[in-house]
C-alpha positions in Angstrom: -6.0 1.1 -15.8 -9.0 3.3 -15.0 -10.3 0.2 -13.2 -7.5 -0.1 -11.3 -9.2 2.5 -8.5 -12.7 1.9 -9.5 -13.0 1.0 -5.8 -12.7 5.0 -4.8 -16.2 5.2 -5.9 -18.0 2.1 -4.6 -18.8 3.6 -1.2 -19.9 6.9 -2.8 -22.4 5.1 -5.3 -24.9 5.1 -2.6 -25.1 8.8 -1.9 -24.9 9.6 -5.7 -28.2 7.3 -6.4 -30.2 8.8 -3.0 -28.8 12.5 -3.8 -28.2 12.7 -7.3 -25.1 15.3 -6.3 -21.8 15.3 -5.2 -20.3 16.8 -2.2 -17.1 18.8 -2.8 -15.4 16.6 -0.9 -16.4 13.7 -3.1 -15.9 15.8 -6.3 -12.2 16.4 -4.9 -11.5 12.7 -4.7 -13.1 11.6 -8.0 -11.3 14.5 -9.7 -8.1 13.6 -8.2 -8.3 10.1 -9.1 -9.4 10.8 -13.0 -6.8 13.4 -13.0 -3.6 11.4 -11.8 -4.6 8.5 -13.9 -4.8 10.6 -17.1 -1.6 12.3 -16.2 0.2 8.9 -16.2 -0.9 7.6 -19.1 0.3 10.5 -20.9 3.7 9.8 -20.2 5.7 7.6 -22.4 6.3 4.1 -21.0 8.7 3.6 -18.1 11.0 0.8 -18.5 12.9 -0.8 -15.4 16.1 1.0 -14.8 18.7 -1.9 -14.8 20.7 0.2 -12.3 18.1 -0.2 -9.8 19.4 -3.6 -8.9 22.8 -2.2 -8.2 22.5 -1.8 -4.2 25.2 -0.1 -2.6 25.6 -3.0 0.2 26.2 -6.3 -1.7 28.4 -8.1 1.4 28.3 -11.4 1.2 27.5 -12.4 5.0 27.3 -16.1 6.4 27.0 -17.3 2.7 24.4 -15.2 1.9 24.7 -12.5 -1.0 23.4 -9.0 -0.2 23.0 -10.2 3.4 21.8 -6.9 5.3 19.3 -6.4 2.4 18.0 -10.0 2.8 18.0 -10.0 6.7 16.4 -6.8 7.3 12.9 -8.4 5.3 12.4 -10.4 8.7 10.7 -7.4 10.8 8.0 -7.9 7.9 7.3 -11.5 9.3 7.3 -10.5 13.0 4.6 -7.6 12.1 2.5 -10.2 9.7 2.5 -12.8 11.9 1.4 -10.5 14.8 -1.4 -9.1 12.4 -2.6 -12.7 11.8 -3.3 -13.1 15.3 -4.6 -10.1 16.3 -7.3 -10.2 13.4 -9.8 -11.9 15.7 -9.8 -8.8 17.6 -11.3 -6.8 14.7 -14.9 -6.0 14.0 -16.5 -8.7 11.2 -15.8 -6.1 8.0 -12.6 -5.4 8.7 -11.4 -8.9 9.5 -10.8 -9.9 5.8 -8.7 -6.6 5.3 -6.4 -7.3 8.1 -5.9 -10.8 7.0 -5.1 -10.1 3.6 -2.6 -6.8 5.0 -1.0 -9.4 7.5 -0.5 -12.5 5.0 1.4 -9.5 2.6 3.4 -8.7 5.1 4.6 -12.3 5.5 4.9 -12.6 1.4 6.7 -9.6 1.5 9.3 -11.3 3.9 9.8 -14.1 1.4 9.3 -12.4 -1.8 11.9 -9.3 -1.2 14.3 -12.0 0.6 14.2 -14.2 -2.6 14.7 -11.0 -4.9 17.5 -9.8 -2.6 19.3 -12.9 -3.0 19.4 -12.6 -6.9 18.4 -8.9 -7.7 17.2 -9.3 -11.3 13.9 -8.4 -13.0 12.6 -12.0 -12.9 13.2 -12.2 -8.9 11.5 -8.5 -8.8 8.2 -9.5 -9.9 7.8 -11.6 -7.0 9.2 -8.6 -4.7 6.6 -6.3 -6.0 3.7 -9.0 -6.4 3.6 -9.4 -2.7 3.8 -5.3 -1.8 0.8 -4.8 -4.2 -1.0 -7.2 -1.6 -0.4 -5.1 1.6 -0.6 -1.8 -0.3 -4.5 -2.6 -1.6 -5.8 -4.3 1.3 -4.7 -0.9 3.6 -6.3 1.1 0.5 -9.5 -1.1 1.0 -9.7 -0.4 4.8 -9.6 3.5 3.9 -12.2 2.9 2.1 -14.3 1.1 4.1 -13.8 3.6 7.1 -14.5 6.8 4.7 -17.7 5.6 2.7 -19.2 4.0 5.9 -20.4 1.4 3.6 -20.0 -2.2 4.5 -20.6 -2.9 0.5 -16.9 -1.4 0.0 -15.4 -4.2 1.8 -16.1 -5.9 -1.5 -13.6 -3.6 -3.2 -10.6 -5.4 -1.7 -10.9 -8.2 -4.3 -10.8 -6.1 -7.6 -8.2 -4.0 -5.6 -5.9 -7.1 -5.7 -6.6 -8.0 -9.0 -5.5 -4.7 -10.0 -2.3 -4.6 -8.2 -1.5 -8.1 -9.2 -2.5 -7.3 -12.8 -0.2 -4.4 -12.8 2.8 -6.3 -11.8 1.9 -8.9 -14.6 1.6 -6.5 -17.3 5.3 -4.8 -16.0 6.7 -8.4 -16.3 5.2 -9.2 -19.7 6.2 -5.9 -21.1 9.5 -6.0 -19.8 9.9 -9.8 -21.3 8.4 -8.2 -24.9 11.4 -5.5 -24.6 9.0 -2.5 -24.1 9.0 -2.4 -20.2 6.3 -0.2 -18.5 5.7 0.6 -14.9 2.9 3.1 -15.5 0.4 0.5 -14.0 2.5 -0.3 -11.2 3.3 3.4 -10.1 -0.1 4.0 -9.9 -0.8 1.2 -7.8 2.1 2.1 -5.4 1.7 5.8 -5.1 -2.0 6.6 -5.8 -3.3 4.8 -2.7 -1.2 6.6 -0.5 -1.8 10.1 -2.0 -5.8 9.5 -2.2 -5.1 8.2 1.7 -3.8 11.6 2.6 -6.4 13.7 1.1 -8.9 11.1 2.9 -7.3 12.2 6.3 -7.7 16.0 5.3 -11.0 15.8 4.0 -12.7 13.2 6.4 -10.4 13.1 9.5 -13.6 12.3 11.6 -13.6 8.8 10.0 -10.3 7.4 11.3 -10.3 7.0 15.1 -6.9 6.5 14.8 -5.8 9.1 12.3 -2.2 10.0 14.1 -1.3 6.8 14.1 -2.3 6.6 10.4 -0.2 9.6 9.7 2.7 7.6 11.5 1.9 5.3 8.2 2.5 7.7 5.8 5.4 9.0 7.7 7.2 5.8 7.7 6.4 5.0 3.9 7.7 8.3 3.1 10.9 7.9 5.1 11.4 4.4 3.5 11.2 5.7 -0.1 13.7 8.4 1.0 16.2 6.0 2.4 16.0 4.0 -0.8 16.4 6.9 -2.8 19.9 7.8 -0.9 20.9 4.3 -0.6 24.4 4.8 -1.7 24.7 8.1 -0.3 23.9 6.7 3.1 25.9 3.4 2.8 29.2 5.4 1.8 28.6 8.2 4.1 26.8 8.1 7.2 26.0 4.5 8.6 27.4 1.1 8.5 23.9 -0.2 6.8 22.8 1.0 3.6 19.7 3.2 2.9 18.2 0.0 1.2 18.4 -1.8 4.3 17.1 0.9 6.5 14.1 1.3 3.9 12.9 -2.1 4.7 13.1 -1.4 8.4 11.2 1.5 8.1 8.7 0.0 5.9 8.2 -2.5 8.4 7.4 0.1 11.0 5.0 1.5 8.7 3.3 -1.8 8.4 3.5 -2.5 12.0 1.4 0.9 12.6 -1.0 0.2 9.7 -1.9 -3.2 11.9 -2.4 -0.9 14.8 -4.8 1.7 12.8 -7.1 -1.4 11.8 -7.5 -2.9 15.4 -7.9 0.9 16.8 -10.9 0.6 14.5 -12.2 -2.3 15.3 -12.5 -2.4 19.1 -15.5 -2.8 21.0 -16.4 0.6 21.7 -16.1 1.5 18.0 -19.2 1.7 15.7 -19.8 -0.4 12.9 -20.0 0.2 9.2 -23.7 0.5 9.4 -23.2 2.8 12.3 -21.1 5.3 10.3 -23.5 5.7 7.7 -26.4 6.1 9.9 -24.9 8.9 12.1 -23.2 10.8 9.2 -24.2 14.3 8.6 -25.4 15.1 5.1 -22.4 17.6 3.5 -23.9 20.8 1.9 
C-alpha cells in the first residue's frame, strides 16, 4: 500500500534531482505520509462492522426501501453533471481531473443509491468504488497545484488504480472471512489529511483556498452526521444523520468543483508558470 500514495512524491522529484535536498515543507509531507502508512499497517486487520448497514431511517416510501437515504444522493448527480459541463472552462492540465471528479460524483449517486436499496457488503463495494474515484481525482488536483509540475497530472491514473485496488482488496478479504479495511481507510482519510497540510504549508499555491477549506469543512460535517445517524433521527430532525451526510458531502463536492474552476480561469497561471515563478525555499 505504500505505492497508494506514491503520487505525493511525483511533483517533488524534479526538485530533489536538481537540488539534492528537501525543504522542510517537503520533508514534512513525506514524513507524514510514511508515518501514517506505517501506523495504519501496525494495526490489526479491520473487518467491516455488520452494524454499519443498520441505518436509523429505513422508512419505505413510494415502494422504495430506505427512501430518504436513496433519494438524498440526487444532489451528487446534479453536481456531477454541472462539473462535466463546466470542465471546458478549465486550463488544459486540469480538464481530465475535473472530468474524472465530476464523473465520480455521478457514479456516487448511482452506487450509493444501489447500496441503500439493499445495504449489504456486496452493494457497499460499488458505493465505495465510486467514492474513491472522486477522492483520488481531488487529491490529484491538489498535487498539481502544490508541485507546480505538469507531470503531476499523470498521478491521476495510479491514484485511481490504488483507490479501486483498496476496495477490491477489502471485498476479497471480506469474502474470505478476513475482512481488512486498512487500505481503504488510507485511501479515504489520508488524502484529506495531506490536503490540510498542503493548505497550511503552501497556501499561496491555491487561488481558492478559502473555498478549499469549505470542502474540508463539508466533508468533516458529513462524517460527523454519519457518526450521529441515529441520535439525529431520534432526537432532532425528521431526517437521519446519514441522509444529511449525503447532502453535506454533495455540498463538499460542489465546492470541490468550484475550487478547481477557480484554479482554471484565464487569469490563472499555467502549471509551467507556477514552476518558473516559484521562489526556492531555504
